[in-house]
Every structure is written in structure tokens, then in C-alpha cells.
C-alpha positions in Angstrom: -47.0 -38.0 53.1 -47.1 -35.7 56.0 -43.4 -36.5 56.8 -42.4 -35.8 53.2 -44.0 -32.3 53.3 -42.4 -31.5 56.5 -39.0 -32.4 55.1 -39.6 -30.1 52.1 -40.6 -27.2 54.4 -37.2 -27.5 56.0 -35.2 -28.1 52.9 -36.8 -25.3 50.9 -35.4 -22.3 53.0 -32.0 -24.0 53.0 -32.0 -24.2 49.3 -33.0 -20.5 49.0 -30.1 -19.5 51.3 -27.7 -21.7 49.3 -28.7 -20.1 45.9 -28.5 -16.6 47.5 -24.9 -17.3 48.6 -24.0 -18.4 45.1 -25.4 -15.3 43.6 -23.5 -13.1 46.0 -20.3 -15.0 45.3 -20.9 -14.5 41.5 -21.4 -10.7 42.0 -18.3 -10.5 44.0 -16.3 -12.3 41.3 -17.7 -10.0 38.6 -16.7 -6.9 40.6 -13.1 -8.1 40.9 -12.8 -9.1 37.3 -10.6 -6.5 35.4 -12.3 -4.4 32.9 -10.4 -4.1 29.6 -9.9 -0.4 28.7 -11.3 1.0 25.5 -9.0 3.5 23.8 -10.3 5.9 21.2 -7.9 7.1 18.5 -9.1 10.4 17.0 -7.3 11.5 13.9 -7.4 14.1 11.2 -8.4 13.3 7.6 -8.3 9.6 6.7 -8.2 10.8 3.0 -4.5 11.6 3.8 -2.4 8.5 3.5 -0.4 9.5 6.6 -3.4 9.1 8.8 -4.7 5.9 7.1 -1.2 4.5 7.8 -1.5 5.7 11.4 -4.8 3.9 11.7 -3.4 0.6 10.4 -0.5 0.8 12.8 -3.0 1.1 15.7 -5.1 -1.8 14.4 -2.0 -4.0 14.2 -0.9 -3.1 17.7 -4.3 -3.8 19.2 -4.5 -7.2 17.4 -1.1 -8.1 19.0 -2.4 -6.9 22.4 -6.1 -7.9 22.2 -6.1 -9.0 25.8 -4.9 -5.6 27.0 -7.3 -3.1 25.4 -9.9 -2.4 22.7 -9.6 0.4 20.2 -12.1 2.6 18.5 -10.6 4.4 15.4 -12.1 7.7 14.1 -11.0 10.3 11.6 -12.5 13.3 9.9 -13.2 13.7 6.1 -11.0 16.6 5.5 -8.2 18.4 7.3 -10.1 21.5 8.0 -13.3 20.1 9.5 -12.5 21.0 13.1 -16.2 20.9 14.1 -16.5 17.3 13.0 -13.5 16.3 15.1 -15.0 18.1 18.1 -18.2 16.0 17.5 -16.1 12.8 17.4 -14.6 13.6 20.8 -18.1 14.3 22.1 -19.2 10.9 20.8 -16.3 9.2 22.6 -17.3 11.0 25.8 -20.8 9.7 25.4 -19.5 6.2 24.8 -17.5 6.5 28.1 -14.2 5.4 26.5 -11.3 4.9 28.9 -8.8 7.1 27.1 -8.6 9.3 24.0 -5.4 9.5 21.9 -5.8 12.5 19.6 -4.1 14.1 16.6 -5.9 17.4 16.8 -7.0 19.2 13.6 -6.4 22.5 15.3 -4.1 23.2 18.2 -6.5 25.5 20.0 -10.0 24.6 19.0 -9.9 21.1 20.5 -8.8 22.1 24.0 -12.3 22.9 25.3 -13.9 19.5 24.3 -10.8 17.7 25.6 -11.2 19.5 28.9 -14.8 18.1 29.0 -13.4 14.6 28.3 -10.9 15.0 31.2 -13.6 16.2 33.5 -15.6 13.1 32.6 -12.7 10.9 33.9 -11.3 10.1 30.4 -7.5 10.0 30.0 -6.2 12.2 27.1 -3.0 11.8 25.2 -1.9 14.2 22.5 -0.1 12.9 19.4 1.3 14.3 16.1 0.1 17.9 16.3 0.8 19.5 19.7 -2.0 21.3 21.5 -1.4 25.0 22.2 0.4 25.6 25.5 -1.5 28.9 26.3 -4.9 27.3 25.5 -4.1 24.4 27.8 -3.0 26.7 30.6 -6.1 28.8 30.3 -8.3 25.7 30.5 -6.3 24.3 33.4 -5.6 21.2 31.4 -2.4 19.1 31.3 -2.0 16.6 28.4 1.1 14.7 27.7 2.4 15.0 24.1 3.9 12.3 22.0 5.3 13.4 18.6 8.1 14.5 16.5 10.2 17.7 16.4 8.6 19.1 13.3 10.9 22.1 13.2 14.0 20.1 13.2 12.6 17.7 10.5 11.6 20.5 8.2 14.9 22.3 8.7 16.8 19.1 7.6 14.6 18.9 4.5 15.2 22.5 3.7 18.9 22.1 4.1 18.9 19.4 1.4 17.0 21.8 -0.9 19.5 24.7 -0.1 22.4 22.7 -1.5 20.7 22.8 -5.0 20.1 26.5 -4.9 22.1 29.7 -5.1 22.1 32.6 -2.6 19.2 34.9 -3.1 17.2 32.4 -5.3 13.5 33.0 -4.9 11.5 30.2 -3.2 8.0 29.8 -1.8 6.5 27.9 1.1 3.1 26.1 1.1 2.3 25.7 4.8 -0.5 23.7 6.5 -3.3 25.1 8.5 -1.8 28.2 10.2 -3.4 27.5 13.6 -1.9 24.0 13.8 1.3 23.8 15.9 3.0 21.2 13.6 2.2 23.5 10.6 3.8 26.4 12.3 6.8 24.4 13.3 7.4 23.1 9.8 7.2 26.5 8.3 9.7 27.8 10.9 12.0 24.9 10.1 11.9 25.7 6.3 12.5 29.3 7.1 15.5 28.4 9.3 17.2 26.5 6.5 16.5 29.2 3.9 17.6 32.1 6.0 20.8 30.3 6.9 21.6 29.7 3.3 20.7 33.2 2.3 17.8 32.1 0.0 14.9 34.5 -0.6 11.4 33.4 0.6 9.1 35.4 -1.6 5.7 33.9 -0.6 4.2 31.8 2.2 0.6 30.6 1.7 -1.6 27.9 3.2 -2.4 24.8 1.2 -4.5 23.6 4.2 -2.7 20.2 4.1 -4.7 19.3 0.9 -3.4 18.3 -2.5 -6.0 20.1 -4.6 -5.7 23.3 -2.6 -1.9 23.2 -2.9 -2.1 22.6 -6.6 -4.1 25.8 -7.0 -1.8 27.7 -4.6 1.3 26.5 -6.4 -0.2 27.5 -9.8 -0.8 31.0 -8.5 2.7 31.2 -7.1 4.3 30.1 -10.4 2.3 32.7 -12.3 3.1 35.5 -9.8 6.8 34.6 -9.5 8.0 33.4 -13.0 11.6 33.0 -11.7 10.6 30.8 -8.7 13.2 28.1 -8.1 11.6 25.9 -5.5 8.4 25.2 -3.4 8.7 23.9 0.1 5.6 22.0 1.2 4.7 21.2 4.8 3.3 17.8 3.9 3.6 15.3 1.0 0.0 15.7 -0.1 0.7 19.4 -0.8 4.0 18.4 -2.4 2.0 16.2 -4.8 -0.2 19.2 -5.6 2.8 21.4 -6.2 4.4 18.9 -8.6 1.1 18.7 -10.5 1.1 22.5 -10.9 4.7 22.6 -12.0 4.1 20.0 -14.6 1.0 21.8 -15.9 3.1 25.0 -16.2 5.8 23.1 -18.2 8.4 23.8 -15.5 9.3 20.2 -14.4 13.0 20.2 -13.5 13.1 24.0 -13.3 11.2 24.3 -10.0 12.3 22.0 -7.2 9.9 20.5 -4.5 10.3 19.1 -1.0 7.7 17.7 1.3 7.2 16.1 4.7 5.7 12.7 5.8 7.2 10.1 3.4 3.9 8.8 2.2 4.1 6.0 -0.5 2.9 8.4 -3.3 5.9 10.6 -2.7 8.5 7.9 -3.3 8.2 7.7 -7.1 8.7 11.5 -7.2 11.9 11.2 -5.2 13.1 8.5 -7.5 12.5 10.4 -10.7 13.8 13.7 -9.3 10.4 15.5 -9.3 10.9 15.9 -5.5 14.2 16.2 -3.7 13.4 15.3 -0.1 10.8 14.5 2.6 10.8 13.7 6.3 9.6 10.4 7.7 7.9 10.8 11.1 6.9 7.2 11.2 3.1 7.6 11.1 2.5 3.9 11.5 4.1 4.2 15.0 2.8 7.6 16.2 -0.6 6.3 17.4 1.1 3.2 18.9 3.4 5.5 21.0 0.4 7.4 22.2 -1.6 4.2 23.0 1.3 2.8 24.9 1.6 6.0 26.9 -2.1 5.8 27.8 -1.8 2.2 28.8 1.1 2.9 31.2 -0.9 5.7 32.8 -4.0 3.5 33.1 -1.7 0.9 34.9 -0.8 3.5 37.5 2.3 5.0 36.1 2.7 8.8 36.4 1.9 10.9 33.3 5.0 11.0 31.1 6.9 14.1 30.2 6.4 15.1 26.6 8.0 12.4 24.4 9.9 13.4 21.2 9.7 10.8 18.5 12.0 10.2 15.6 12.0 12.1 12.3 14.3 10.8 9.6 15.4 12.6 6.4 14.4 10.8 3.2 16.0 11.7 -0.2 16.5 10.0 -3.5 
């Protein structure tokens, strides 16, 4: 019995040392195991089909690359709720995501919170609506942009419309949010096409990217300018609103409409002639392009130069 106890007194310390070594080995293995990055996609209004399509494209891409990254998808309720989008970015900072891919609701107002994200060690990639260059410079922030040439796309849409009009015909533009870079660029593209064709722009008003707002704006335009020949809308949601106002005024076929985005709801209008043209900036791929850019940077590649993505003209 004494011999048995003596043997245990020797074996017990050895067992403790052995278990300790296993624990250290386990910790070492855990430290070397790669951590899968979590990428947050922060978009504008999910009530807009364009952004719900964008979200679905991101989901499909992550499902096909589930071993490479996780994704958190967020969007705001309406296009103008900049404060809500700022809060979403704050939440992503608190969750310590690895990267944020953002379509900002405002080109200037999101810069400050994105600077906080960058200072917290979070990678930021800008898609769809370009952040304001002066605001970025003032914040000392560099963010790669992945998105379309909105001005060129809108100009191509406007050129289709111009072929159906005569010189000096009165037209109006319903733009997006005036402080959004993509809204500014689309308005400029429409203006480029109209000025080149000698067509008279009698009014430019904001529809704030929303169908109902654009319906009201278009109704007021039709009332103020009875001879109006066309309305150029900076997205398809607003084009749907303009078509509704034209129908309510009994002017279907007399006032032409063009849009931008190529959402599914626009396609019947192109088919029946209630709209002439739109531009497809491939919303289902825009987030994917941004996510892929983020993954490359996380894997050690240098930040890419701004990447211009495709915009295709769509007509009947």
C-alpha cells in the first residue's frame, strides 16, 4: 500500500505537466487558425428594388464563398434617412466587423463615421454612390470606390430621348438627393445630352429617389408647364412616379419618360412605350465587386485604384 502511494506521488506531477503541455499546444493551434473575415454591406433603402437586388447578389456570392468570409447585410428604410445609416455604421464598428462595403445615402454626411471605422481598424470600400472628394481630403481619409460612371450612363439615356424630340422642346429633370454624387452626375449627364441636342430644360427638381415624391413633383411640373414633352428621372423608382402622374393627367404618350437602374418594374413600361430608356448598372454585381475588392485588400493586396463598373443602355 505504501509502495502504491509512492508511485502515485511521482506519477501525479508528471500527469499535470503532460496536461499542461497539451493545453499550451491547443492554445498555440487556436492562435494560428485563420479567422474568417466578417464583411458588412451597408446600403441605402431596401424598399428600392435596386438595393434589394444588390443584397441578394451579395448573399449569393457569400453562399458560394462561405469558407472565405461572412457577411452582414444592412439597409435603411428610406433614401433620405442619413442618420439611420450613420447609426448602422456605428453598430458595425461596435460589432468589430473586418470590413464595411457601403453605398452611402449622402456623399458628405457619412465621411465622419467612416473615418471612425477606419480609425478602429476596419477596412472601408465605397460602392454605388461616390463619397465626396473634398470631404474625404478634409478628414484625411482614403477610400477606394467601385461603381459606375453615372454621368456617361445618364447621357446615353438622354441621347435616346433626344432622338424623339425637336430642338427647343421643353423637358424637365427629376433628380435624386442633390448632395449625392451619383445624383449630381446623373443630372449632369441628362443636361449634357439635352444641351447637345438643343433641347430646353425648363425645370430641375428633386424627387429624393422615391416614387411617391416623384409622382407629386411630376404632377406639379405638368401643371406648371402644360407643353412639357418629357421628364428625365435619375432612377427608375422616380420614373414610375412620373409615369403615374402622366397617366393621372391624361397625357400618356404625350410626355415621354426615361429612367436609370433597369429594375424589373421598369421593364413593362419600356415594352408598352410608357418609358423610352433606362440604364443598367448591374446592381446585383455592385456589392460583389466591392466585397471582392475588400477581400483582396484583406489578403494583403494594395488598395485598388477607383474601379469603374459597366453601365449598359436599355431600351424597348
